[in-house]
C-alpha positions in Angstrom: 69.2 94.7 112.3 72.1 92.3 112.9 74.6 92.7 115.7 78.4 92.9 115.1 81.1 92.8 117.7 84.5 94.2 116.8 87.4 96.1 118.4 86.7 99.7 119.4 87.4 102.6 117.2 88.3 106.1 118.4 85.1 107.4 116.7 83.0 105.3 119.1 83.9 107.3 122.2 80.9 109.6 122.4 78.4 106.8 122.0 80.3 104.7 124.6 80.2 107.5 127.1 76.5 107.8 126.8 76.1 104.1 127.6 78.7 104.3 130.4 76.8 107.1 132.2 73.5 105.2 131.7 75.0 102.0 133.2 77.0 103.3 136.1 76.6 105.8 138.9 78.7 109.0 138.6 81.1 107.6 141.2 81.5 104.3 139.3 81.6 105.6 135.7 84.9 106.1 133.8 85.7 109.6 132.6 85.9 110.2 128.9 89.6 110.8 129.3 90.2 107.4 130.9 87.9 105.8 128.3 89.8 107.4 125.5 93.1 106.2 127.1 91.6 102.6 127.1 90.6 103.0 123.4 94.2 104.1 122.6 96.1 101.5 124.7 94.0 98.3 124.7 91.8 98.3 121.6 92.3 94.5 121.2 90.4 93.9 124.5 87.9 96.7 124.1 85.0 95.3 122.1 81.9 97.1 120.9 78.6 95.7 119.9 76.9 97.6 117.1 73.7 97.6 115.2 74.7 99.3 112.0 76.8 102.3 113.0 75.2 102.6 116.5 77.1 101.3 119.5 74.6 99.3 121.7 77.1 97.9 124.2 80.8 97.3 125.0 83.2 95.4 127.2 86.7 96.6 128.1 89.5 95.6 130.3 93.3 95.2 130.2 95.3 92.0 130.7 96.6 91.7 134.2 99.0 89.6 136.2 96.8 89.1 139.3 93.7 87.0 139.8 91.7 89.9 141.2 91.2 93.5 140.0 92.8 96.3 142.0 91.4 99.8 142.2 94.5 101.1 140.4 93.2 99.5 137.2 90.3 101.9 137.1 92.6 104.9 137.4 95.4 104.3 134.8 95.5 102.1 131.7 98.6 100.4 130.3 99.0 98.3 127.2 98.2 94.6 127.4 101.3 92.5 128.2 101.6 89.2 126.4 102.6 87.2 129.5 99.7 88.4 131.8 97.6 85.4 132.8 94.3 87.2 133.3 91.9 89.2 131.2 90.0 91.8 133.2 86.6 93.4 132.7 86.5 97.0 133.9 83.2 97.9 132.2 80.5 95.9 130.6 77.5 98.0 129.6 74.6 97.9 127.2 72.4 100.8 126.1 69.2 100.9 128.2 67.1 100.4 125.0 68.9 97.1 124.3 69.1 95.5 127.7 67.6 92.1 128.2 68.4 91.0 124.6 71.5 89.0 125.3 74.1 91.6 124.1 76.0 91.6 127.4 76.4 87.8 127.3 77.5 88.0 123.6 80.1 90.6 124.5 81.4 88.3 127.3 81.6 85.4 124.9 83.5 87.5 122.4 86.0 88.7 125.0 86.6 85.1 126.1 87.4 84.2 122.5 90.0 87.1 122.4 91.4 86.1 125.8 91.8 82.5 124.7 93.6 83.6 121.5 95.9 85.7 123.8 96.5 82.6 126.0 95.0 84.1 129.2 94.1 81.6 131.9 90.9 83.3 133.1 88.8 86.4 132.9 88.4 88.3 136.2 86.1 91.1 137.2 84.3 92.7 140.1 80.6 93.4 140.2 77.9 94.5 142.5 75.9 91.8 144.4 72.8 92.3 142.2 74.8 91.3 139.1 76.4 88.1 140.5 73.6 85.9 139.2 74.1 87.3 135.6 77.8 86.5 135.6 77.2 83.0 137.2 74.8 82.3 134.4 77.6 83.1 132.0 79.9 80.6 133.7 81.7 82.8 136.2 82.5 81.7 139.7 81.8 84.0 142.7 85.0 84.0 144.7 83.8 86.3 147.4 83.9 89.9 148.4 86.6 92.0 146.7 89.1 94.2 148.5 88.0 97.0 146.1 86.7 100.2 147.6 85.9 101.7 144.1 83.0 104.2 144.4 82.5 103.2 148.0 80.6 100.0 147.0 80.9 96.4 148.0 82.2 94.4 145.1 82.4 90.7 144.4 85.3 88.9 142.6 84.1 86.7 139.7 86.4 84.6 137.7 85.8 82.6 134.5 88.5 79.9 134.0 89.5 79.6 130.3 91.7 76.6 130.5 90.4 73.0 130.1 
């Protein structure tokens, strides 16, 4: 079945939360309340990959005015501001049954397209050390350990420049 990537719909929340909990520890995972807030406030930068009506992955993050994510971004969502230079990634997750099939990379590519259309300079995210090679393979640059203390983990700042 073919894969489609489109902006999120409110009806996608239940399927998204199943994937969120499969992809992140309880301390790392977003709550359904915060995910619903993201759906309501930033649907243009909340993309879902579907096979038919089934959500198989998603990527979400707000626009931001700083190069690196802050922990506050995980706690409260605000609408995207046109002048913000950076597109963030708060969550990128793929259903366990669909991992290893390139869906996460396709979601990153789709988000980069949206970010370029919105005139963002770069995409910024934090990830665990084991995921750094994946993001580097997708063109991101590891800019070192993040100041984030989210979920008590050590996070790395990765940035994808979007300007030529």
